[in-house]
N, C-alpha and C positions, 0 to 999 in steps of 0.2 A: 534626573532626566533620563529618558531611556535610551540605551545605547543603541545604535543603528545596526539593522542585522548584516552580517555579512557572510555570504555564502560563495563559497567556491567550488566550478562545477570541474572535475576530473573526467577526462573523456580519454577512453583506452578504447584500442581496436578499430582506428579510423583507417578507412580506406584511401588510397592515393586519389578518390574523385574527388569528395569536399569534404567538409567537416559535418554535412549533414547525413552523412553514411555511418555517423558513429553507433557504435555497437554496443557500448556501455558507458554509463555515465554515473556518477558517484556524487550525491550531495553532501558535503561536511561542514560544518561551519567551526569555528573556535566555540569555547564552552562559555565565554564571556560576553557572546554578544545573544541579542534579544531579538523578538519579532518572529513575523512568518517565515517561512521557507515556500519557495515556489519552484517549480520546475516541470518538465514536459517528458513523454515517452510515447513512442510511435512505432511500428513494426519493425522489427529486427534489433531493437533496443533493449535495454537492461537498466533501470533507473534505482541506484540503492540510496534511500533517505536514511542517515541515522542520527537521529536528535531525541531528546528529552523534552517534555513541557513546553511544546509549541505547537502553533497551526501550521500545518503544513497543507497546500493547495497545488495539486497537480494535474495538468491538463494532458489527456490521454488518448492516443488513436492507435492501441493495440499494444504491442511490445510487453516487458515483463517490468512489475513494481514491486520491489521490496523494501518495506518500513520496517526499522528496527527502532525502538525506544519506549519508554514509559511516559504516561500522560499526554500524548499526542491526541491532537485533532485534526482529522485528516480529511480532506475532501477532494474527490476524484473526479473531474470533469471529462465527460465521456466513457468511453470503452477501453477495457484494458486487456491484455491476453491473459496472464497470470497476475494475482494479486496475493503478496504473501506477507502476512505481520506477524512480527514477533517482539512480544514485551506485554506488559500490563497496565492496565488503567488507559487503554486509549480508545478513541472511539471514531471510527472509519463509516464514512459514505461514499458510495460508489455506484458508476453506472452498471453495465454489464461486463463481465468476467467470463473466461473460457474455464479458469482455475482460481479456487478461492482458498487460503490455506491461512488458518489463525492458531499462533502458537502462544500460549501466555494464560494469564490469568485477568478476569475482571475487564474484558474487552467486551464493547458493542461496535457491531460491524454489520451493517444496512447495506446490502449490495444489490442491483438491479437482477437481470438474469444470470444464471452461473449454467454453462452449457455442459460443462465435462465432469468437474470434481468438487467437491468441498470437504477439505480434513479440518479437524477442529481438536486440538490437544492442547489439554490445561482443565483450568476448572473456573467456573462463575464466568463464563462466556456467552454472551447473548448475540447470536448470528441469526440474521435473516436474509432472504434471497428467495427469488424465483426461478423457474426452471424444472427441468427433471434430472438434475447431477447425480452421481454418484455420492453418496456421502458416508464419510467416516469419522466418527465420534469417540475418542479417547481422553478419559479424565473424569471428573466429577461436577455434579451441580451446572451443567452448560444446558442452555435452553437455544433451541436451533428449530425455527420458523422456516419452511420451504414449502411455498406454494407454486405449484404446478401451472405453466404457461399453456 
């Protein structure tokens, strides 16, 4: 029997107005939990997800999403300001982003339009997007497919 997923949201930088004004959220789960991780990020927020070998589903309407781990399947519904991936053997599908950064190896990233910058550091990454961003690639055997909008 699979253990139920346990996810803790740690919210930092909350203003006196309400909890919806949170600037920073971190998704952390115990190493013994299994199952998908879900979360949200919106303008003015930073969401950190640090896990291995699970599915991650994020609802985005702006903000910054930082994903760290290996063997993740990440689906971002909506558009995010910055999408930063660090790790190996991950598969990421996302809507539009202002900034896309991939650090690691053997990652597959399919983003919508990227308006500002795409940075790839590592090896054997396969990254596709549309738009007219500045692109910087460091490493070996990376595949980049950019399509102008």
